[in-house]
C-alpha positions as CSV (number, residue, x, y, z in Angstrom):
1,M,31.2,119.1,79.5
2,K,33.7,116.5,79.6
3,N,36.8,118.5,77.5
4,Y,36.2,121.4,79.8
5,E,37.1,119.7,82.7
6,N,39.8,118.3,81.6
7,D,41.7,120.5,80.6
8,L,40.7,122.4,83.8
9,H,42.1,119.1,85.2
10,S,45.5,119.4,83.1
11,M,46.2,123.3,84.0
12,M,45.6,122.4,87.4
13,E,48.4,120.0,86.9
14,Q,49.8,122.2,85.9
15,Q,50.1,125.1,88.6
16,K,50.8,122.3,90.9
17,K,54.2,121.4,89.0
18,Q,54.9,124.8,88.8
19,V,54.3,125.8,92.2
20,D,56.6,122.5,93.1
21,R,59.6,123.7,90.9
22,A,59.2,126.9,92.2
23,E,59.7,125.7,96.0
24,E,62.2,123.1,94.7
25,Q,63.7,126.2,93.1
26,Q,63.8,128.4,96.2
27,H,64.8,124.9,99.2
28,V,68.0,125.1,96.9
29,D,68.8,129.0,97.1
30,L,68.1,128.7,100.9
31,K,70.7,126.1,101.5
32,V,73.3,127.8,98.1
33,T,72.9,131.1,100.5
34,S,73.3,129.6,103.5
35,K,75.9,128.1,102.7
36,K,77.9,131.1,101.3
37,I,76.5,133.0,104.8
38,R,78.7,130.5,106.6
39,A,81.5,130.0,104.9
40,E,81.9,134.2,105.4
41,Q,80.8,133.8,108.8
42,E,83.2,131.2,109.4
43,K,86.5,132.7,107.3
44,E,85.0,136.6,109.1
45,L,85.4,134.8,113.5
46,K,88.6,133.5,112.0
47,A,90.2,136.9,111.2
48,F,88.8,138.2,114.3
49,R,90.2,135.4,116.6
50,D,93.4,136.1,115.0
51,G,93.5,139.3,115.1
52,L,93.1,138.4,119.2
53,K,96.0,136.6,119.2
54,R,98.3,139.1,117.7
55,E,96.8,141.5,119.9
56,M,98.3,139.1,122.4
57,K,101.3,139.1,121.5
58,L,102.0,142.6,121.2
59,L,100.2,142.7,124.0
60,K,104.1,140.1,125.5
61,H,106.4,141.8,123.2
62,E,105.4,145.7,125.2
63,V,105.4,143.6,128.7
64,E,109.5,142.1,127.6
65,L,110.2,146.1,127.0
66,L,109.8,146.7,130.3
67,P,112.7,145.4,133.6
68,K,112.9,142.2,133.9
69,E,111.2,142.7,138.0
70,R,108.4,144.1,136.3
71,R,107.7,141.7,134.1
72,K,105.3,139.1,135.7
73,E,103.5,141.2,137.5
74,E,103.0,144.1,134.3
75,L,102.0,140.8,131.7
76,K,99.4,139.3,134.6
77,L,97.9,142.8,134.6
78,R,97.7,143.6,131.5
79,K,96.2,139.5,130.4
80,E,93.7,140.4,132.4
81,L,92.6,143.5,130.9
82,M,93.2,142.1,127.4
83,E,91.2,138.9,128.6
84,K,88.2,141.0,129.7
85,E,88.3,143.4,127.1
86,Q,88.5,140.4,124.6
87,S,85.5,138.6,126.1
88,I,83.4,141.2,125.7
89,R,84.0,142.1,122.1
90,V,83.8,138.3,121.7
91,S,80.1,138.1,123.3
92,T,79.3,141.5,121.1
93,T,80.6,140.3,117.9
94,Y,78.4,137.2,119.0
95,I,75.4,139.5,119.5
96,L,74.9,140.7,116.3
97,Y,75.7,138.2,114.5
98,Q,72.9,136.5,116.2
99,C,70.7,140.0,115.6
100,Y,72.1,140.0,111.8
101,S,71.1,136.5,111.1
102,S,67.7,136.2,108.8
103,P,65.1,134.8,110.7
104,A,62.6,135.2,107.3
105,A,65.1,132.9,105.6
106,N,65.7,130.7,108.9
107,V,69.6,130.9,107.8
108,S,71.2,130.7,111.5
109,V,74.4,132.3,112.4
110,V,77.4,129.9,113.1
111,I,80.2,130.4,115.2
112,P,82.1,127.2,115.5
113,F,83.6,126.6,119.5
114,N,87.4,126.5,118.0
115,L,86.5,130.1,116.8
116,L,86.0,131.7,120.2
117,P,88.0,132.3,123.1
118,R,88.5,129.9,125.4
119,T,86.8,132.6,127.7
120,I,83.4,132.3,126.3
121,I,83.4,128.2,125.9
122,S,83.4,127.7,129.7
């Protein structure tokens, strides 16, 4: 009977150690996956932000082609319109990232403030 109890106790200890190792490995895997997701998101957001900057530069270049007397007012109007459009696109992108984050894995979406346009931060 005592031999049976010792075997049972050792089996329980083995199972407990296996569960602990599995949980630890799962935690490590989660951290690695989370870091990969964050890095990928930061890269995508930087590319998105660079695209917004390119659009603004293109706008300025287009306005420079207009007659000098119309440039100032046209730049102001187009810039306001583009900032509104970009603000909407950034908000939409931010919301999509929030929706597609993985709550089951406790992986949160990281959007660094330096990548967001100033219109969203204000």
